[in-house]
N, C-alpha and C positions, 0 to 999 in steps of 0.2 A: 483437563481440557487443553487443547492445543492453542497456542498463541501465534499470532502473525503480526508483522508490521506493515502498515500502509503509510505512505507519505503523500499528502496532497501537495502537488507541485505548484510553483508560482502561477502557472496558467489557470489552475483550478481556483486558487484563492482570488486572483485578479478578476476572474469571470463571475465570481459570486455564486458558485454552484456547489460548494463544499457540503452545505446542509442537505441539499437534495441528494447528493451522492451518498453521504453518510447514512441517510435514512434507508437506503437500499440494504446496507449491511445490517442495520438494526432490524429491519423487517424480516430477514431470514433467520434471525435469532443470534447473530453474533453480538457479543457484549464488549463495549469499549471499557478497557481497564486502565488506560493511560492516554494522555494527549498533551501535546505542547506545541506552541507556535515558536518558531525559531528562524534565524537567518544565519545558518552555519557558514563557516569559512571554507576555503578551498581544501584545507587539510582534512576537515571533517568529512566532506563529500568524497575526497580521494580515498579515504579509508573505507567508506561505505561502498563506493562503486568499484574500486579496484582491489583493495585488500580482502574484502569480503566477497564482492560480486564478480571479480575477475573480468571486468568489462573490456579492458584493453585487448586481452587475448580472444575474447568472443567477438567484439565488434570493431576493434582497431583504435589506434590513438586518436584519429580525427573525430570519430563518434564520441569517444570519451571526453575529449576537450570541449566539444560543443554542448555535451550533456552537462558538464560541470558549469559551464558558462550560463546555460539556461537555468540550472538549479539555483544559481546565485542571483537571479534577476529579481528576486523578491523573497519575502518570507515563505516558509513551508509550514505545514501542519503535520506532525508525526503522530500517529495513533497506533496503539496496540489493541488488537481485537482478539477475543477469546471465544472458542466454540468447538463443536465437533468438527474435526478435520478442517480447521479454520484456514490453513494455507491453501489447500486445494479449492475450497469454497470461494475464497476471495479471488484466486487466480481465474476461476471460471467466470465469476461476475465481472471482473475487470476487462477480460478479453485479451487478445494478442497485443504485443508491444506496439506493433504498427497499427495506428488507428484505421488506416485505409482497409486493412485486412480483418479488422475486428467485426464480429457478427453483430447485426442489429440486436438490441436487447442487452448487450454488454455495456458497461460504462463507456469504454472507448468507442464502441460502435454507435452509441447514442449521442455522444457529446464531442467527438473529434473525428477528423477525416484525413489528416495529412499523411502522406506516404514517406517511406525511407528515402526514396529517390528524390522527392521534392526537397526534403530536409537536407540531403547530401548536396544537391545542386546549389542550394542557397546557403550552405555552411551554417546551418542552424540545428539546435537540438530539436527533437521531435516533441511538440507539445501534446503529450498524451495523458495529461491530467494527474496521474497517480502512479506511484511506485507500489508494487506488492512483492513481498518476499517470494522467492522462487521455490523453496522447499523448506521443510521444518528445521533442518540444520542451519540454513541461511537465516531463517527467521530468528532463531535463538541468538545468533551472533549479532544480527542487526538490532534486535531489541536491547541487548546489552550495550551496544554502541550508542544508542539514542537515549536510553533510560536507565536510571539506577533502580535497584530493587525497591527503594522507598517510594519511587514514583509509580509503581504498579499496584493497583488497588483491587482487592477481592471483595465482592459483595454478592448478595443473592438478588436476582431479578425475578419477578413473578412469572415471566414467560419461560424460564428455564425448565419447568416441568415438561414443556412440550418441545423446546428447541435444543436442550442439552440433556435429554432424557437419560435417567439412570434408574435402575431397578427400584431404589427406595422411593422414587416419586410415585410409584403405583402400589406400594405395600399398604395393607389395610391399617388404619389407625387403631390403636388399642383403646 
């Protein structure tokens, strides 16, 4: 099964909507295999957003700086989800990075609305609630950055027969 990292940002925690958002991932059959609340320092976020995510080259130094400032405004909740094509499924559910452009029905479309231009004009990070790994390779690197192997848990969930379907789920019992 594929794994992906999500990070509930300080705005999600401070608004008290983490449980509501997490339930969306669980309802589609993604399984939480790790979680931790933390308040990482600048170096931890620098590695996450630049060394792994290459944010400076994609969005520029100013966007990078305000993002790191926003991410340090309070604790975050890092979660590893596991499931069939988990990275793409989570990206689809989260919606586009800019809340203003996110479709209704996505997490950002339903819970946030600020545009890049507004955030840039006011020199703030964009409060878009959640980080989601961009692709499977990035997910692997991010998970290793946030969690040790001992912090990742494997277990069977009853819903897996239908949400993480494998041939053996439907073989006849002897």
